[in-house]
C-alpha positions as CSV (number, residue, x, y, z in Angstrom):
1,M,0.0,-0.1,0.3
2,K,1.4,3.6,-0.9
3,I,0.8,6.3,1.6
4,L,0.6,9.5,-0.2
5,L,0.9,13.1,1.1
6,L,-2.2,14.8,0.1
7,V,-1.4,18.4,-0.3
8,N,-4.0,21.0,-1.5
9,I,-2.0,24.1,-2.6
10,A,-3.4,26.6,-5.2
11,I,-1.0,28.4,-6.2
12,T,-1.2,31.0,-8.7
13,L,1.8,32.2,-10.1
14,F,2.1,35.6,-11.4
15,I,5.1,36.2,-13.6
16,S,4.0,39.5,-14.9
17,A,1.4,41.5,-13.6
18,K,-0.9,43.2,-16.7
19,A,-1.2,47.0,-16.4
20,S,-3.6,47.5,-18.4
21,P,-6.0,45.0,-20.6
22,G,-4.9,43.5,-23.6
23,Y,-1.6,41.7,-21.8
24,L,-0.7,38.2,-22.2
25,E,-2.6,35.4,-19.9
26,V,-2.3,31.4,-19.6
27,K,-5.0,29.0,-18.3
28,L,-4.4,25.7,-16.9
29,P,-7.2,23.3,-15.9
30,A,-8.4,23.2,-12.0
31,D,-6.5,21.0,-9.6
32,T,-7.8,17.3,-10.0
33,V,-7.3,13.9,-8.5
34,L,-6.2,10.7,-10.7
35,C,-6.4,7.1,-10.0
36,T,-3.1,5.3,-9.6
37,G,-1.6,4.5,-12.9
38,K,-3.6,6.7,-15.3
39,S,-2.1,9.6,-17.6
40,I,-3.6,12.8,-18.4
41,Q,-3.3,15.2,-21.4
42,L,-3.1,19.0,-20.4
43,K,-3.3,22.3,-22.6
44,A,-2.4,25.6,-22.0
45,Q,-5.1,28.1,-22.8
46,V,-3.5,31.5,-23.9
47,T,-5.2,34.9,-24.7
48,D,-4.2,38.3,-25.4
49,S,-0.9,37.1,-26.6
50,I,1.2,39.8,-29.1
51,G,3.2,37.8,-32.0
52,K,4.6,34.2,-31.6
53,V,3.7,32.4,-28.3
54,D,6.8,30.3,-26.9
55,Y,5.7,27.3,-24.0
56,L,7.9,26.1,-21.4
57,W,6.4,23.5,-19.1
58,S,8.1,22.3,-15.9
59,T,8.6,19.2,-17.4
60,G,11.0,20.6,-20.2
61,D,8.4,20.1,-23.4
62,S,7.8,23.2,-25.3
63,L,4.4,22.5,-26.8
64,S,1.0,23.8,-26.4
65,Y,-0.4,20.8,-24.7
66,I,1.4,17.7,-22.8
67,Q,0.6,13.9,-22.0
68,L,1.6,13.3,-18.5
69,G,1.5,9.5,-17.1
70,P,0.9,7.3,-16.5
71,L,1.2,8.6,-12.8
72,F,1.8,7.0,-9.4
73,K,2.5,10.2,-7.1
74,D,1.3,13.6,-6.5
75,T,2.6,16.2,-9.1
76,L,2.8,19.9,-9.1
77,L,2.9,20.8,-13.1
78,V,3.8,24.7,-14.0
79,V,3.6,25.9,-17.6
80,E,5.5,29.3,-18.5
81,V,4.2,31.6,-21.8
82,R,5.7,34.4,-23.6
83,D,5.1,36.4,-26.7
84,S,7.0,39.2,-28.0
85,L,6.2,41.6,-24.8
86,F,5.2,39.9,-22.2
87,Q,5.2,36.7,-20.1
88,A,2.6,34.5,-18.1
89,S,2.4,31.2,-16.1
90,D,0.0,29.2,-14.5
91,S,0.1,25.6,-12.5
92,I,-2.2,22.9,-11.6
93,W,-1.8,19.9,-8.8
94,I,-2.4,16.6,-10.1
95,K,-3.4,14.6,-7.1
96,I,-2.9,10.5,-7.2
97,D,-5.6,8.8,-5.1
98,D,-3.6,5.4,-4.2
99,F,-7.0,3.8,-3.5
100,T,-6.2,0.0,-2.1
101,L,-8.2,-2.8,-0.8
102,N,-7.7,-5.9,1.5
103,L,-9.5,-9.0,2.4
104,S,-9.8,-11.5,5.3
105,Q,-6.8,-13.5,5.5
106,D,-6.7,-17.0,3.7
107,T,-8.9,-19.2,5.7
108,I,-8.9,-23.1,6.1
109,T,-12.0,-24.3,7.5
110,C,-14.1,-27.6,8.0
111,P,-16.7,-28.9,5.5
112,G,-20.1,-27.2,5.9
113,N,-18.9,-24.6,7.9
114,P,-20.2,-20.8,6.3
115,V,-17.3,-18.7,5.9
116,E,-17.5,-14.8,6.4
117,L,-15.2,-12.8,3.6
118,T,-15.0,-9.0,4.4
119,A,-13.3,-6.3,2.8
120,F,-11.5,-3.5,4.3
121,P,-11.3,-0.5,1.9
122,V,-8.0,1.8,2.7
123,F,-8.8,5.1,1.2
124,D,-6.4,8.1,0.2
125,E,-7.8,10.9,-1.4
126,G,-11.2,9.4,-1.7
127,V,-14.0,8.5,1.5
128,Q,-16.1,6.2,0.4
129,V,-16.8,2.9,-1.7
130,S,-19.5,3.7,-4.6
131,S,-19.6,-0.5,-5.4
132,Y,-18.0,-3.8,-4.9
133,L,-18.2,-7.0,-6.6
134,W,-17.2,-10.2,-5.2
135,L,-16.2,-13.2,-8.0
136,D,-15.4,-16.9,-7.7
137,V,-12.3,-16.9,-9.4
138,S,-12.6,-20.4,-10.9
139,C,-15.7,-19.3,-12.8
140,S,-16.0,-15.5,-12.3
141,C,-19.6,-16.1,-11.2
142,P,-20.9,-13.4,-9.1
143,K,-20.8,-13.6,-5.5
144,G,-22.1,-10.0,-3.8
145,H,-22.0,-6.6,-3.9
146,T,-21.5,-5.7,-0.2
147,D,-18.4,-5.5,1.9
148,N,-18.5,-8.8,3.1
149,I,-20.2,-12.2,1.6
150,M,-20.8,-15.6,3.1
151,V,-19.4,-18.6,1.1
152,Y,-20.3,-22.2,1.7
153,M,-17.4,-23.6,-0.6
154,P,-13.7,-23.9,-1.0
155,A,-12.6,-21.4,-3.8
156,V,-10.3,-18.6,-4.6
157,Y,-12.6,-15.7,-4.0
158,S,-11.9,-11.6,-5.4
159,C,-13.5,-8.6,-4.6
160,E,-13.1,-5.2,-6.8
161,A,-14.3,-1.8,-5.0
162,I,-14.5,1.5,-7.0
163,N,-14.7,4.4,-4.8
164,E,-16.4,7.9,-5.6
165,N,-13.0,9.2,-7.7
166,G,-13.7,6.1,-9.9
167,C,-10.4,4.2,-8.7
168,S,-10.6,0.6,-8.3
169,A,-9.0,-1.6,-5.9
170,M,-8.9,-5.7,-5.7
171,D,-7.5,-8.6,-3.8
172,T,-7.9,-12.1,-3.3
173,I,-8.7,-14.8,-1.0
174,V,-8.2,-18.4,-0.9
175,V,-11.0,-20.4,1.0
176,V,-10.0,-24.3,1.8
177,Y,-11.6,-27.6,3.4
178,D,-9.9,-29.6,5.8
179,E,-10.7,-33.3,5.5
180,E,-14.3,-34.3,6.9
181,P,-13.6,-36.8,9.9
182,K,-15.1,-40.6,8.5
183,I,-17.3,-42.3,11.2
184,N,-17.5,-46.4,10.7
185,F,-19.8,-47.7,13.0
186,L,-19.6,-51.4,14.2
187,P,-22.7,-54.0,14.2
188,I,-24.3,-53.5,17.2
189,P,-25.9,-56.7,18.3
190,D,-29.4,-56.5,19.5
191,I,-30.1,-56.1,23.2
192,C,-32.4,-57.6,25.4
193,L,-34.1,-55.6,28.2
194,N,-32.6,-57.3,31.1
195,D,-29.3,-57.2,29.5
196,E,-26.7,-54.8,31.1
197,N,-26.1,-51.3,29.8
198,V,-24.0,-50.9,26.8
199,T,-20.7,-48.8,26.3
200,L,-21.3,-47.3,22.8
201,D,-17.7,-46.7,22.5
202,S,-17.2,-50.5,21.4
203,F,-18.8,-49.9,18.3
204,V,-17.4,-47.1,17.0
205,N,-14.3,-45.7,15.5
206,P,-13.2,-42.9,15.6
207,K,-13.4,-42.7,19.4
208,G,-14.0,-40.2,21.3
209,G,-17.2,-38.2,20.6
210,I,-20.6,-37.9,21.8
211,W,-23.2,-40.4,21.5
212,Y,-26.8,-39.3,22.0
213,G,-30.4,-40.3,21.3
214,Q,-33.7,-39.0,20.6
215,D,-34.8,-40.1,23.8
216,T,-32.7,-37.7,26.2
217,I,-32.8,-40.0,28.8
218,I,-31.6,-43.1,27.2
219,I,-27.8,-42.2,26.6
220,K,-25.6,-40.9,29.2
221,N,-21.9,-40.9,29.4
222,N,-21.7,-42.4,26.4
223,V,-23.6,-45.5,27.8
224,F,-27.1,-46.9,26.2
225,R,-29.0,-47.2,29.6
226,V,-30.6,-50.3,29.0
227,N,-32.7,-50.0,32.3
228,K,-34.5,-46.6,30.8
229,A,-35.3,-48.4,27.5
230,V,-38.4,-50.2,26.3
231,A,-38.7,-53.0,23.7
232,K,-38.2,-51.0,20.3
233,P,-35.9,-49.7,17.7
234,Y,-33.6,-46.5,19.0
235,L,-32.3,-44.2,16.2
236,I,-28.8,-43.0,18.1
237,F,-26.2,-40.5,16.9
238,Y,-22.4,-40.0,17.2
239,S,-21.0,-36.7,16.9
240,Y,-17.1,-36.3,16.5
241,T,-14.5,-33.5,16.8
242,D,-11.3,-34.1,15.0
243,T,-8.5,-33.0,17.5
244,T,-6.1,-31.9,14.7
245,T,-8.3,-30.0,12.3
246,S,-11.2,-29.1,14.6
247,C,-13.7,-30.3,11.9
248,F,-16.7,-31.9,13.3
249,T,-19.1,-34.6,11.9
250,F,-22.5,-36.9,12.8
251,D,-24.2,-39.9,11.8
252,K,-26.5,-42.0,12.9
253,T,-27.1,-45.9,13.6
254,T,-29.9,-48.0,15.2
255,M,-30.3,-50.1,18.4
256,I,-32.6,-52.7,18.6
257,V,-33.9,-53.5,22.0
258,K,-36.0,-56.3,22.3
259,D,-38.5,-57.9,25.6
260,Y,-37.1,-61.1,27.5
261,P,-39.5,-63.5,28.8
262,K,-40.9,-63.0,31.8
263,I,-41.0,-65.7,34.4
264,N,-43.9,-65.8,36.8
265,I,-44.1,-68.0,40.0
266,S,-47.3,-70.0,39.7
267,Q,-47.3,-71.8,43.4
268,P,-45.5,-71.1,46.2
269,F,-41.6,-72.9,47.1
270,S,-42.8,-74.4,49.9
271,F,-42.0,-78.2,50.6
272,C,-41.7,-81.1,53.1
273,D,-38.6,-82.3,54.3
274,L,-39.0,-85.6,52.6
275,D,-37.3,-87.9,50.6
276,S,-39.5,-87.5,47.7
277,L,-39.6,-85.7,43.9
278,Y,-41.4,-82.8,43.0
279,D,-42.1,-81.5,39.4
280,L,-41.1,-78.2,39.4
281,S,-43.0,-77.4,36.4
282,N,-45.8,-76.9,38.1
283,Y,-44.4,-73.9,40.0
284,V,-43.5,-71.6,37.2
285,I,-45.0,-70.4,34.2
286,P,-43.6,-70.7,31.2
287,T,-42.8,-74.0,32.0
288,H,-40.5,-75.1,28.9
289,G,-37.3,-73.6,30.7
290,S,-34.3,-75.4,32.3
291,W,-32.9,-75.6,36.0
292,H,-29.2,-75.5,37.0
293,S,-27.3,-75.1,39.6
294,N,-28.8,-77.1,42.4
295,Q,-27.9,-80.8,43.7
296,A,-31.7,-81.4,44.4
297,I,-32.7,-81.3,41.0
298,E,-33.0,-84.2,39.4
299,F,-34.6,-85.9,36.2
300,D,-34.2,-82.0,34.7
301,S,-37.2,-80.7,36.5
302,L,-37.6,-82.9,39.5
303,F,-36.4,-81.5,43.0
304,N,-35.6,-83.6,46.1
305,P,-36.2,-81.6,49.6
306,S,-34.1,-83.9,51.2
307,K,-31.0,-83.3,49.2
308,A,-31.8,-79.5,49.0
309,N,-30.0,-76.6,51.0
310,P,-32.0,-73.4,51.4
311,A,-28.9,-71.4,51.3
312,N,-28.3,-72.2,47.5
313,P,-31.0,-71.1,45.7
314,L,-32.6,-72.7,42.5
315,F,-32.3,-71.1,39.5
316,Y,-34.6,-71.1,36.3
317,Q,-33.7,-70.1,32.2
318,V,-36.0,-69.6,29.7
319,D,-34.7,-68.9,26.3
320,D,-36.8,-67.2,23.6
321,S,-37.1,-67.0,19.8
322,N,-35.9,-63.6,20.0
323,G,-32.8,-64.8,21.1
324,C,-33.2,-63.3,24.6
325,S,-32.8,-65.2,28.1
326,N,-34.0,-64.8,31.5
327,V,-32.7,-66.5,34.9
328,R,-34.7,-66.1,37.8
329,E,-33.3,-67.0,41.1
330,I,-35.8,-69.0,43.0
331,N,-35.3,-68.9,46.9
332,F,-37.6,-72.1,48.9
333,R,-38.2,-73.1,51.8
334,I,-38.1,-76.5,53.4
335,N,-40.5,-77.0,56.0
336,P,-40.2,-79.6,58.7
337,L,-42.4,-82.5,59.2
338,P,-44.0,-83.3,62.6
339,Q,-42.7,-85.5,65.4
340,I,-45.5,-87.6,65.7
341,D,-46.2,-89.1,69.4
342,F,-49.0,-89.9,72.1
343,V,-49.7,-91.7,75.1
344,A,-52.9,-93.4,76.7
345,D,-53.9,-92.8,80.3
346,E,-54.8,-96.8,80.3
347,F,-53.4,-99.7,77.7
348,N,-55.7,-102.4,79.4
349,G,-59.2,-103.3,80.7
350,K,-62.5,-104.7,80.6
351,M,-64.7,-103.7,78.0
352,P,-66.3,-101.1,77.5
353,F,-63.0,-99.7,77.8
354,P,-62.5,-95.6,78.1
355,V,-59.2,-94.7,76.9
356,Q,-58.0,-90.5,76.9
357,F,-55.3,-90.3,74.2
358,T,-53.1,-87.4,74.8
359,N,-51.2,-85.8,71.6
360,K,-47.4,-85.5,72.2
361,S,-46.4,-84.2,68.8
362,S,-43.8,-81.5,68.1
363,I,-42.6,-79.5,65.0
364,A,-39.6,-77.8,64.7
365,S,-41.1,-74.7,63.1
366,G,-44.9,-73.7,62.6
367,K,-47.4,-75.5,64.0
368,L,-49.7,-78.3,63.9
369,V,-53.1,-77.8,62.9
370,Y,-54.5,-80.7,61.8
371,F,-55.3,-84.4,63.7
372,L,-56.6,-87.6,62.6
373,W,-56.8,-90.7,64.7
374,Y,-57.5,-94.2,64.3
375,F,-58.3,-96.3,66.7
376,G,-57.5,-99.7,65.2
377,D,-61.5,-100.7,65.9
378,G,-63.1,-99.0,62.7
379,D,-63.4,-95.4,64.3
380,S,-61.3,-92.4,64.0
381,A,-61.1,-89.0,65.7
382,L,-60.2,-85.2,64.1
383,L,-59.6,-84.0,67.9
384,E,-55.9,-83.4,69.0
385,H,-57.0,-85.3,72.4
386,P,-59.6,-88.0,72.0
387,L,-61.5,-89.9,74.4
388,H,-62.7,-93.2,72.8
389,T,-64.6,-96.1,74.3
390,Y,-63.7,-99.5,73.0
391,M,-66.5,-101.8,73.4
392,N,-65.4,-105.2,71.8
393,A,-62.8,-107.3,73.4
394,G,-59.3,-107.1,71.5
395,I,-55.9,-105.9,71.1
396,Y,-55.7,-102.6,69.0
397,D,-52.9,-100.7,67.4
398,V,-53.7,-97.1,67.5
399,S,-52.0,-94.6,64.5
400,L,-51.9,-90.6,64.6
401,H,-51.7,-88.5,61.6
402,A,-50.6,-85.3,62.1
403,V,-50.5,-82.0,59.8
404,S,-48.9,-78.7,60.4
405,D,-49.5,-75.3,58.8
406,S,-47.5,-75.8,56.1
407,G,-49.0,-78.8,55.0
408,C,-46.1,-81.4,56.2
409,W,-47.5,-84.7,57.3
410,G,-46.1,-86.9,60.2
411,T,-47.8,-90.4,61.0
412,L,-47.2,-92.5,64.4
413,S,-48.6,-96.4,64.5
414,K,-48.2,-98.4,67.9
415,E,-49.0,-101.9,67.3
416,Q,-51.0,-103.6,70.3
417,M,-51.2,-100.8,72.3
418,I,-54.7,-101.0,73.9
419,E,-56.1,-104.3,74.9
420,V,-59.5,-105.0,75.7
421,F,-60.8,-108.3,77.4
422,S,-63.5,-109.9,79.5
423,G,-63.4,-110.5,83.2
424,I,-63.2,-114.0,82.9
425,E,-60.2,-113.9,80.9
426,E,-58.7,-111.5,82.3
427,N,-58.4,-113.2,86.1
428,K,-57.9,-116.3,84.6
429,L,-54.4,-115.6,83.2
430,N,-53.7,-113.1,85.8
431,N,-53.8,-115.5,88.7
432,R,-51.4,-117.6,87.3
433,I,-48.8,-115.0,86.2
434,K,-46.3,-113.9,88.8
435,V,-43.8,-110.7,88.6
436,Y,-41.0,-110.3,91.0
437,P,-39.4,-108.6,92.5
438,N,-41.7,-105.4,92.4
439,P,-40.1,-103.1,92.9
440,A,-37.2,-104.0,90.9
441,S,-34.0,-102.7,90.1
442,D,-31.8,-104.8,87.6
443,L,-33.6,-108.4,87.4
444,I,-37.3,-109.3,86.8
445,V,-38.7,-112.6,87.0
446,I,-42.0,-113.4,85.1
447,E,-43.1,-117.4,86.0
448,S,-46.1,-119.0,85.8
449,T,-47.5,-120.7,88.5
450,I,-49.0,-123.6,86.5
451,P,-46.3,-125.4,84.5
452,E,-48.7,-126.4,81.4
453,V,-49.4,-122.6,81.4
454,K,-46.7,-121.5,79.0
455,I,-45.5,-117.6,78.1
456,N,-45.6,-117.0,74.6
457,Q,-45.3,-113.1,74.5
458,L,-43.7,-110.3,76.7
459,I,-43.9,-106.7,76.2
460,L,-42.3,-104.2,78.1
461,I,-44.0,-100.7,77.8
462,N,-43.4,-97.7,79.7
463,S,-45.6,-95.1,81.0
464,L,-45.5,-93.1,77.6
465,G,-47.1,-96.0,75.9
466,Q,-43.4,-97.0,74.0
467,E,-42.1,-100.2,74.0
468,C,-39.0,-101.0,75.6
469,M,-38.6,-104.5,75.0
470,N,-40.5,-107.1,72.9
471,F,-40.0,-111.3,73.0
472,Y,-41.8,-113.5,71.1
473,D,-42.4,-117.0,70.8
474,L,-41.0,-117.7,74.2
475,N,-43.1,-120.7,75.1
476,H,-41.6,-121.1,78.4
477,A,-43.1,-121.1,82.3
478,F,-40.3,-119.0,83.7
479,F,-38.7,-116.0,82.1
480,K,-36.0,-114.0,83.5
481,L,-34.7,-110.2,82.8
482,D,-31.8,-109.1,83.9
483,K,-29.1,-106.4,83.8
484,L,-32.4,-104.1,82.9
485,E,-30.6,-100.6,82.9
486,L,-33.7,-99.0,82.5
487,P,-34.6,-95.3,83.7
488,S,-36.7,-95.7,87.1
489,G,-40.6,-95.3,86.9
490,I,-43.5,-97.0,86.1
491,Y,-43.8,-99.5,83.3
492,F,-46.1,-102.3,82.2
493,I,-45.5,-106.0,81.3
494,R,-48.0,-107.4,79.0
495,I,-48.1,-111.1,78.8
496,R,-50.0,-113.5,76.4
497,D,-49.9,-117.4,76.7
498,A,-50.2,-119.9,74.3
499,K,-53.9,-119.7,73.9
500,G,-54.1,-115.9,73.3
501,N,-55.2,-114.9,77.2
502,V,-53.5,-111.3,78.1
503,S,-52.5,-110.4,81.4
504,V,-50.7,-106.8,81.9
505,K,-48.7,-106.2,85.1
506,K,-47.6,-103.2,86.6
507,L,-44.2,-102.8,87.6
508,V,-42.0,-100.0,89.5
509,I,-38.2,-100.0,88.5
510,E,-36.3,-98.2,90.9
C-alpha cells in the first residue's frame, strides 16, 4: 500500500502583472485527482498574446499541450508562456488517489462451515466506496455486492471496489476445506431388556466423540442405559470433532432393544422335608425352561427336598425365539416334618374300656393344625386329645396323623397298644402269672404258677406307651430279665399265653 501526502495547494503564479487590458494570460485546468497509474493530457489556454507565443513546461516540454502518465505520485505542473512583449504562467496540482483494498486472510475451515469474507477499503483521496463486486475466480461467478459475503464452498474469491473518484482496487482470498472426519460404525448386536447397560464406544471408530439419542435420558456418558429403555428400535447419533483440524461430523445408527421372557411363580416354593420328588414345572410359568445349579434337581425338573440346602437357591432359565434369555433366582423353603407321639392313660381293661389319648407331637417350626386318629376298631377322630371307648374285646393298633400349617404330614402307629378283654379271661391269666421282685432294680422274674401254662409273648412298655422290650415265641413257664439298665419309673408288662390270654402287670423300677 502506498501512502501519499495529500497537499492541497493552490498556487497561482503570476510572472508578470498586467498594467492594462490586453496583456498576455495563460490558464491551466483546475487541480484534479487521478487514480494510480492513470495518464492525463493538459493544454495551456493563452489569451491576449502578441506575436509568437513560446511555451515552457516544468517537465521541459515546449508545446502548447502535454501528455503525462502513467502517474503514481502527486505532481505539481507549471507552464510558462512568452510572446513578443510579455510572459505569463499557471500551475496545476495532479493528486494521485492510491486507493487499495484488503480482504480477510486466507482461511482453512471445515466442510459445511460457512465462511464470512470481508473487504476492508484503505482510502487515500476518496472517502467512500461506490460499489463492490465479489467473484468466484474459477468461474467468474458473482457472489455479492456488499463489503462482506458468506461462502459455503472452498474456492479462490476476489473482490473489486470502486470509490467515488472512480478508482478501483482488488484483492483475492483462498478458502480451503480440511478433510471431513469419517465415522465407521461396528455392528451393534440386538439388546434384551434385561441385559447390562451398553458402552457405545465399543462400536465406533474413531472414538472420543459424543453419543446422544432422540430420547434424552436413554444415553448418558456414552452409555446406552438399557434400564431406561423399552422394547423397540432406537435411532442413536454420534458426533465427532477431529482434535487436529477441529472439524466436526456426525452420523446415526440403530439399536434394537427386545423384550425378554417373563418368569412367573404359579405357587409358592415350599416343600416338606421328604425324600420325595416334586415336579417344578408345576411351580412356574412358562414351563419349558431349564433348572440349574442345585444338587437337589433330578431328571431335569424334579426336586428332592431331602437333598436341598435352602442357602443354595434355584435358578430357572427361559430362552425365547428373539434370542433373549431370562434367569430367575428362586429361593425355596424346606418345612420340617411333624414329630408324632402320643400316650394313653390306660393300656388294657375290661370292655367297655374308655381310653383318654393325649397328643405329644411337636414340630421344629410352625404349628400343627390338623389331627386324625385311627383307634384300630374302625373308629377315628379329628380332635387333638380324643377320648375313645372300646366296646369289644381285642388288641388294637392306634395311629395318629398330624398336619402342620405348611401342609407337612407326620404319622405314627403303635401296634397292640390297647388291649380290651372280658373279666373271665383276665382273671384266669392274672391269677396264674407272677412278676417279682416289684419294685425291681436290674432283675425281673416272670413265672407261670401252672407249668402247663406257657408264656408265649412278653412286651415291656413305659408310661408313655413306648415299647422298651419285646419278646415273641418264648413258650416258657419261667422267664428272667436281668441287666435292665432302664430309667426309674412305672412300666407295664403285657404277657400273652399260647391260647391268646393276656395279663398286664404293673412294675416299678427303682
